[in-house]
C-alpha positions in Angstrom: 85.1 58.2 127.6 82.3 58.7 130.1 82.3 56.3 133.0 79.6 55.4 135.6 80.8 53.8 138.9 78.3 51.6 140.8 79.0 50.1 144.3 76.9 50.1 147.5 80.0 50.8 149.6 81.0 54.5 149.6 84.6 53.8 150.4 85.0 51.5 147.4 83.2 53.7 144.8 85.0 56.9 146.0 88.3 55.0 146.0 87.6 54.0 142.4 86.8 57.5 141.4 90.1 58.8 142.9 92.1 56.0 141.3 90.6 56.7 137.8 91.3 60.4 138.2 94.9 59.7 139.1 95.3 57.4 136.1 93.8 59.9 133.7 97.0 61.8 132.7 95.8 62.3 129.1 92.3 63.5 129.9 90.7 60.4 128.3 88.3 59.6 131.2 85.3 61.5 132.6 83.4 60.3 135.6 79.8 60.9 134.6 78.3 59.6 137.8 79.1 57.7 141.0 76.1 55.6 142.2 75.2 53.6 145.3 72.9 51.2 143.5 71.3 49.9 140.3 68.4 52.3 140.3 70.5 55.3 140.5 72.8 53.9 137.9 70.0 53.3 135.4 68.9 56.9 136.0 72.4 58.1 135.2 72.5 56.0 132.0 69.3 57.6 130.8 70.6 61.1 131.4 74.3 60.8 130.3 75.9 59.6 127.2 77.8 56.7 129.0 80.5 54.6 127.4 81.6 52.4 130.4 79.6 51.0 133.3 81.8 49.8 136.2 79.7 47.9 138.6 80.0 45.6 141.6 78.3 42.3 141.3 76.9 41.8 144.8 74.7 44.6 145.8 71.3 44.9 147.6 68.1 45.4 145.6 69.4 44.7 142.1 72.8 43.0 141.7 75.4 43.9 139.2 74.6 41.0 136.9 70.9 42.0 136.5 72.0 45.7 136.2 74.3 44.7 133.4 71.7 42.6 131.6 69.1 45.5 131.8 71.6 48.2 130.8 72.9 46.2 127.8 69.4 45.7 126.5 68.8 49.4 126.7 72.3 50.4 125.5 73.8 47.7 123.4 77.1 49.6 122.7 77.7 50.0 126.5 81.0 48.5 127.7 81.0 46.9 131.2 83.6 46.2 133.8 82.4 43.9 136.6 83.9 44.0 140.0 83.7 41.3 142.6 85.3 40.4 145.9 84.9 36.7 145.0 86.8 34.7 142.4 84.1 32.1 141.9 84.0 30.8 138.4 80.2 31.1 138.2 80.4 34.9 138.5 83.0 35.0 135.8 81.0 32.7 133.6 77.9 34.9 133.9 79.9 38.0 133.2 81.1 36.5 130.0 77.6 35.4 129.1 76.5 39.0 129.5 79.4 40.2 127.2 81.1 42.1 130.0 84.3 43.7 128.7 86.3 42.9 131.8 86.1 41.2 135.2 88.2 42.6 138.1 88.7 41.3 141.6 88.4 43.6 144.6 90.4 45.2 146.0 91.1 46.5 142.5 94.8 46.8 141.8 96.0 50.0 140.0 97.7 48.1 137.2 94.7 45.9 136.5 92.3 48.9 136.3 94.8 50.8 134.2 95.0 48.0 131.7 91.3 47.5 131.6 90.5 51.2 131.0 93.3 51.5 128.3 91.8 48.5 126.4 88.3 50.0 126.7 89.4 53.4 125.6 91.0 52.0 122.4 87.8 50.2 121.7 85.8 53.3 122.5 87.8 55.3 119.9 87.3 52.6 117.2 83.5 52.5 117.9 83.2 56.3 117.9 85.1 56.5 114.6 82.7 53.9 113.0 79.7 55.7 114.4 80.5 59.3 113.4 82.0 58.8 109.9 79.9 58.2 106.8 81.0 58.2 103.1 78.9 60.0 100.5 76.8 56.9 99.6 76.1 56.0 103.2 75.0 59.6 103.9 72.8 59.7 100.7 71.0 56.5 101.9 70.0 58.3 105.1 68.7 61.4 103.4 65.0 61.2 104.2 63.1 64.1 105.7 65.3 67.2 106.1 69.0 67.5 105.6 71.9 69.9 105.5 75.7 70.0 105.2 78.2 72.1 107.1 81.7 72.9 105.9 84.2 74.2 108.6 87.7 75.3 108.1 90.4 77.3 110.0 90.7 80.9 108.9 94.6 81.0 109.1 96.1 81.8 105.7 98.3 78.8 106.0 96.5 76.2 108.2 99.1 73.9 109.6 98.8 70.2 109.8 98.6 70.6 113.6 95.7 73.0 113.3 93.9 70.8 110.9 94.3 67.8 113.2 93.0 69.8 116.2 90.0 71.0 114.3 89.2 67.4 113.2 89.5 66.1 116.7 87.2 68.9 118.0 84.7 68.1 115.3 84.7 64.4 116.3 83.9 65.3 119.9 81.2 67.7 118.8 79.5 65.3 116.3 79.8 62.4 118.7 77.5 64.2 121.2 74.8 64.9 118.7 72.1 62.7 117.2 71.9 62.4 113.3 75.2 64.3 112.8 78.1 62.7 111.0 81.5 63.6 109.7 81.5 62.9 105.9 84.3 61.3 104.0 85.2 61.5 100.3 84.2 65.1 99.6 86.8 67.3 97.9 88.4 69.9 100.1 91.7 71.8 99.6 94.8 70.0 100.8 92.7 67.8 103.1 92.0 70.6 105.4 88.7 71.4 107.3 85.8 69.2 108.2 82.5 68.3 106.5 79.4 67.5 108.6 76.2 66.0 107.4 72.9 66.5 109.3 69.4 65.1 108.9 66.2 65.1 110.9 62.4 64.7 110.8 61.8 68.4 110.6 63.5 71.6 109.5 63.5 72.8 113.1 65.3 69.7 114.2 68.1 70.3 111.7 68.2 74.0 112.5 68.8 73.0 116.2 71.7 70.7 115.1 73.2 73.5 113.0 73.0 75.9 115.9 74.6 73.5 118.3 77.5 72.8 115.9 78.1 76.5 115.1 78.1 77.4 118.8 80.6 74.6 119.6 82.9 75.4 116.7 83.0 79.1 117.7 83.9 78.1 121.3 86.7 75.9 119.9 88.1 78.8 117.8 88.1 81.1 120.8 89.7 78.6 123.0 92.4 77.7 120.4 92.8 81.4 119.4 92.4 80.1 115.8 89.1 81.4 114.3 87.1 78.9 112.2 84.7 79.8 109.4 81.6 77.8 108.8 79.5 77.4 105.6 76.0 76.1 106.0 73.9 74.7 103.1 70.2 75.1 102.7 68.0 72.8 104.7 66.4 70.7 102.0 63.5 68.2 102.2 63.7 64.8 100.5 67.0 65.7 99.0 68.8 62.6 97.7 71.7 64.5 96.1 74.4 65.0 98.8 76.5 66.7 96.1 74.1 69.6 95.9 74.1 70.1 99.6 77.9 70.0 99.7 78.1 72.6 96.8 75.8 74.9 98.8 77.9 74.5 102.0 81.2 75.2 100.1 79.7 78.2 98.3 78.6 79.6 101.7 82.1 79.0 103.1 83.7 80.8 100.2 81.9 84.0 101.3 84.8 84.6 103.7 87.0 85.4 100.6 84.9 88.5 100.2 83.4 89.1 103.6 85.9 87.7 106.0 85.6 84.9 108.6 82.5 83.9 110.4 79.3 81.8 109.9 77.9 82.0 106.4 74.6 80.6 105.2 74.0 79.7 101.6 72.1 82.2 99.5 71.2 81.5 95.9 73.0 83.8 93.5 71.3 87.2 93.1 72.4 87.7 89.5 71.5 86.0 86.3 74.7 84.6 84.6 72.9 84.7 81.2 72.6 88.5 81.5 76.2 89.0 82.6 79.2 89.1 80.3 82.9 89.4 81.1 85.3 90.6 78.5 87.7 87.7 77.7 89.1 89.3 74.6 92.4 90.4 76.3 92.8 86.9 77.8 92.3 85.4 74.4 95.0 87.8 72.9 97.5 87.0 75.7 97.0 83.3 75.1 97.2 83.6 71.3 100.7 85.2 71.6 101.6 83.0 74.6 102.2 86.0 76.8 101.6 84.2 80.1 102.6 87.2 82.2 100.0 89.4 80.6 97.5 86.5 80.8 98.0 86.3 84.6 97.4 90.0 85.0 94.2 90.0 82.9 92.8 87.1 84.9 93.7 88.7 88.2 92.0 92.0 87.1 88.8 90.2 86.2 88.8 88.3 89.5 89.3 91.6 91.5 86.4 93.2 89.7 84.2 90.2 90.5 85.3 90.1 94.2 84.7 93.8 94.6 81.1 93.3 93.6 80.5 91.7 97.0 78.6 88.8 95.4 80.3 85.4 95.9 78.1 83.9 93.2 79.5 86.4 90.6 83.1 85.6 91.7 82.6 81.9 91.3 80.8 82.3 88.0 83.7 84.5 86.7 86.3 82.0 87.7 84.3 79.2 86.1 83.9 81.1 82.9 87.6 81.9 82.7 88.7 78.3 83.3 86.2 76.9 80.8 87.4 79.5 78.2 91.0 78.6 78.7 90.1 74.9 78.6 88.5 75.4 75.2 91.4 77.5 73.9 94.0 74.9 74.9 91.8 72.3 73.1 91.7 74.3 69.9 95.5 75.0 70.1 96.2 71.3 70.3 93.5 70.4 67.7 91.8 68.1 70.2 88.2 66.8 69.8 87.9 66.5 73.5 88.5 69.0 76.3 92.0 69.1 77.8 92.5 66.6 80.6 91.6 68.9 83.4 89.1 68.2 86.2 87.2 71.5 86.4 84.8 70.2 89.0 87.5 69.3 91.5 89.2 72.6 90.8 86.1 74.6 91.5 85.5 72.8 94.9 89.1 73.5 95.9 88.6 77.2 95.0 85.7 77.3 97.3 87.9 76.3 100.2 90.4 79.2 99.7 90.6 81.4 102.8 91.3 84.8 101.4 91.7 86.8 98.2 95.5 86.3 98.3 95.2 82.5 98.6 92.6 82.5 95.9 94.8 84.5 93.5 97.8 82.2 94.2 95.8 79.0 93.7 94.2 80.3 90.6 97.6 81.1 89.2 98.9 77.6 90.0 95.9 76.0 88.3 96.1 78.2 85.2 99.8 77.2 84.8 98.8 73.6 85.2 96.2 74.0 82.5 98.6 75.7 80.1 100.9 72.7 80.5 98.5 70.9 78.2 99.6 73.1 75.3 101.4 71.1 72.6 105.1 70.7 73.3 106.0 72.6 70.1 104.1 75.7 71.2 105.4 75.6 74.7 109.0 75.1 73.7 108.7 77.9 71.1 107.3 80.2 73.7 110.0 79.3 76.2 112.8 80.1 73.7 111.2 83.4 72.6 110.8 84.5 76.2 114.4 83.5 77.0 115.7 85.4 74.0 113.7 88.5 75.0 115.1 88.4 78.5 118.6 88.1 77.2 118.1 91.2 74.9 116.8 93.2 77.8 119.6 92.2 80.2 122.7 92.2 78.0 124.5 94.6 80.4 124.2 92.1 83.3 126.0 88.9 84.2 123.7 86.2 82.8 123.8 82.4 83.4 121.6 79.6 82.1 120.3 79.3 85.7 119.1 82.9 85.6 117.2 82.4 82.4 115.8 79.1 83.5 114.4 80.7 86.7 112.8 83.5 84.6 111.1 81.1 82.2 110.3 78.5 84.9 112.2 75.5 83.4 115.3 73.5 84.5 118.8 74.3 83.4 119.2 71.0 81.6 115.9 71.4 79.8 116.7 75.0 78.7 120.2 73.9 77.5 118.6 71.3 75.3 116.1 73.7 73.9 118.8 76.2 72.9 120.7 73.5 71.0 117.6 72.3 69.3 116.1 75.8 68.4 119.2 77.9 67.7 121.7 75.2 66.5 124.2 76.2 69.2 124.8 76.4 73.0 123.3 79.0 75.3 126.7 80.6 75.7 127.2 80.8 71.9 123.9 82.5 71.5 124.5 84.9 74.4 128.0 85.8 73.1 126.5 86.4 69.6 123.8 88.7 70.9 126.4 90.7 72.9 128.7 91.1 70.0 125.8 92.2 67.7 124.9 94.8 70.3 128.5 95.8 70.6 128.8 96.4 66.9 125.9 98.8 67.1 127.5 100.6 70.0 130.9 100.9 68.3 129.2 102.5 65.2 128.7 105.5 67.4 131.9 107.5 67.7 130.9 108.9 71.0 130.9 105.5 72.7 134.3 104.4 74.0 135.4 100.8 73.8 135.3 100.2 77.6 131.8 101.8 77.6 130.6 99.4 74.9 132.1 96.5 76.9 130.2 97.5 80.0 126.9 97.9 78.2 127.1 94.3 76.8 128.0 92.7 80.2 131.8 92.7 80.2 133.5 94.0 83.3 136.9 93.8 81.6 137.5 95.7 78.3 140.4 93.4 77.6 138.2 90.3 77.9 135.7 92.0 75.7 138.2 92.9 73.0 139.6 89.3 73.0 136.1 87.9 72.6 135.1 90.5 70.0 138.1 89.5 67.8 137.3 85.8 68.2 133.8 86.4 66.9 134.4 89.1 64.2 138.0 88.5 63.3 138.8 92.1 64.3 139.6 94.0 67.5 137.0 96.7 68.4 139.4 99.4 67.2 139.9 97.7 63.9 136.2 97.2 63.5 135.5 100.8 64.1 138.3 101.9 61.7 136.9 99.7 59.0 133.5 101.3 59.5 135.0 104.8 59.2 136.9 103.8 56.1 133.8 102.5 54.4 131.9 105.7 55.2 134.6 108.0 53.7 134.0 109.1 50.0 
């Protein structure tokens, strides 16, 4: 909060300066000027972005009342603290008439000044917030002449809440000091991170100057905080009433860091024609047809890596969009729906553009694909889950297996998987597992070269006695009896 002090007595104005500096433990106050009269004060107001005028009432030349009246006409948002060595009601009444924020008697007491400044600072923050924030519609209404949008975000792979807060506060300070620059609300980012700034002006050069000032200030912030920030800058468009287009351009520019690393990126129209490009989705279709989600994830990742290696962010975005649209249609056909699956592709795309690296992009894409596949019909999903669980059991019969192990592998809860086993197999998980182990044991025992304890180990039993007991419970014979019966049947 910028403060100008005005008093024709040097001891008083310098004393006020020292007292304010002493009170400013949080760095909220800045003394913009210390003036000996109204003329010097008005000159300071014209040069500085002043929030608070602190003036004595009785001064030579122009008194504090006239100074306040003149300053308020020129700067209506200016807050004023009036100082007086007199407690006459007439002074207080005139101060109220001029909408002075506070009236303090000299000599000014520390606690009175502290309370007055704290109150004005709270009001200053509220006013600043209302002045620097616009929602989409408010910004659209101001879009005359030339306009642009900037998207700024920390480059850390896992931007913390503290980092995000610090960047937001820094952007508030940056925007507050610039004309025709606003923080925009209501635009989609990823996890609420980053900042979106809208700019407009009477000429392209004016907007370019604003862009340059913001980029420079953000770079300085990143260096000071040792936390680099990337910036995406849209085109500067004339008479553009669609803020959505400007925002898409800014986000596309920001997404260039996925391929080229952090820095300041300016929007460039895609240098390829999507109608002339084709990507092979056949393997994705096959993986989805057989519900092999592991293979599906690998195929998607491979296509994305090829697109990213092209060095063209437009091609990468187009590839992702094509994949998601294809999956959306496939899920729709699986479920026999007349409408697309309930999935907000537009919101997904914007969040993709806020990813900070290839790794983060791959993880987010994987999460979103899983979410999309959740729209498959329950019958198909449950059938796939059971088939995958059975396959895992067959491949790991020689290991200790629990329902929790299988649930983790197929990404469902223990209770849900237990219910599916009962519904799809007619028995419990343990009954199914034991049956599979005994079937495998029968095959092993048919080989004379395999000893009973070896068969037990290969089907997950550490104790051959436990194995023999279970085998007899299931088959009605001990392993030795079962083997003897096989030999007897094979003899002529």
